[in-house]
N, C-alpha and C positions, 0 to 999 in steps of 0.2 A: 516133721521126721526126716524130710528130704535133706535139710540142712545139716542135721546131725549125723547122717550118712555120708556126706561130703566131709565133714570134718574127721571121721574115722578114716575115710580114705586118704585124706590130704598126707598122712606120714609123718614120721618123727621129726622131718626137716622143718616142716612148716609148724609145729607145734613148738619147736625150738625157737624159732623166729618169733612167732606171737609171744612166748616167753621173755624174750630179750626186749622186744618192744614194750611189753608191759613194765620191765625193770626200768628201761629208760625213761618211760613216763613218770614213774615214781621219782626217779632221780631229779627230774626236771620239776618237780613239784614241791622239792626241798624248801624250808623255811630260809630265806636269804634277807633276814632283817638287817638293816645297817647299824652299826654299833654306834657311830658318831656322825652326826649330819653338822656340817658348819657354814654358816652364812656370813660372811666378813663385808664390812661396809667400811671403807676409809678413801679418803682422797688419794688421787696418785701424784698431784701437784701441790704444793704448798709455798707460800712466800718465806723467806727466812724470818725465823722468831715467830712465824704464825702459830697460833694454838690450834691442833687439829684433834678431832675425835675420832676413834677407833670403836667400831661397834661390831661385836660378836656374839652371833645368835647360835646356840648349841642345842642340838635335839637327838633323841635317840629312838631307835624304832624296837629296842629290846623292852620286853615286858618286865623285866626286872630293874630296880633301881642300882644306882651305882655313884660313887664318889669320883668327883672330878677334880683336878686342880688346873687353873686356866691361868696363862700368863703370856706376857709379852717378851720377846726376845729380839733385841736391835743388833744388827751389823756392827753399830757403833754406840757408844754409851748414850744413853737418854737422860735429858735434864728434867726433874719435876718432882713435885711434892706429892706424888701419890702412890698407891699400892700397885704393883704390878701384877700381883699374884691374888688370885681368887680360890677359894674352896667351897664347893656347893655340891648339892645332891641332884642328880639328874636322872628324870623318871619319864617314861612313855608319854605320858598324859602332861606333862609340865616341862617345856622347854625353859631354857635360862639365856638371859641377855646380859651381857658384859660390856661396859663401857671403860675406856680409857682416854683421858684428856691429857695432852703434853705439847709442847712448843718443838717444832722441827727447826733445827740450826743448820741443817745440812742433809744432802741427799743421802738416804740409807735404805736398807731392805729390813722389815719387819715381819718377824714369824710370830704367829699367833698359835700357841701350842695349848692342846687339851691333853692332860695326862689322867689316865684313870688310875686311881690308887686305893689302898685299902685301907682305910680309916674308920673309926666306930665313932658313934654317936653324931654322925652328920645326916644321913638318911634315917627317916622315921621307921623304916622297916629293914630287912634284910638286903645288903647291897651284894652286888657281884662284881667281880672283876675278870674280865674275858680273858680267854687263854690265847688269843691271838695277839695282835699288836696293842699295846696300852698307850702309845703316843700317836697323836693326830696333830697334824699342822698345816697352815697356811701360809705361804710367803707373798709378800706384796712389796713394792717399791713405792717410796715418797721421796719426789724429787722436788728439790727447793727451785724456785723461778725468780 
């Protein structure tokens, strides 16, 4: 009872302060899930005409599935008989790993790009496209030695 009397005597200033602190706490507890998490593995050095492997693991913390298009973009043209573009369904409980093998004939920068797209019949259930950025990328350099 004594505590209640102290609260009533505290006045409107303290009550407003408590309200602001409560609102600030609620704001701090917002859902901050990452849309795309990328983990890239590739060598930083390679001999000229040596075949290298680029491995990209893509995951999401969103509860909904999404359709992604993943590809490599080089600062110079790349030679190789492989497909640079993958389209796949990405869900929270199922990360995806993509591999590209190609020969390096000179020093170049390579961007691994994940583009969230809207396409039907890729994901088994309803897929979403976030309203924020739909492109995520990582840039690394392979140097010939």
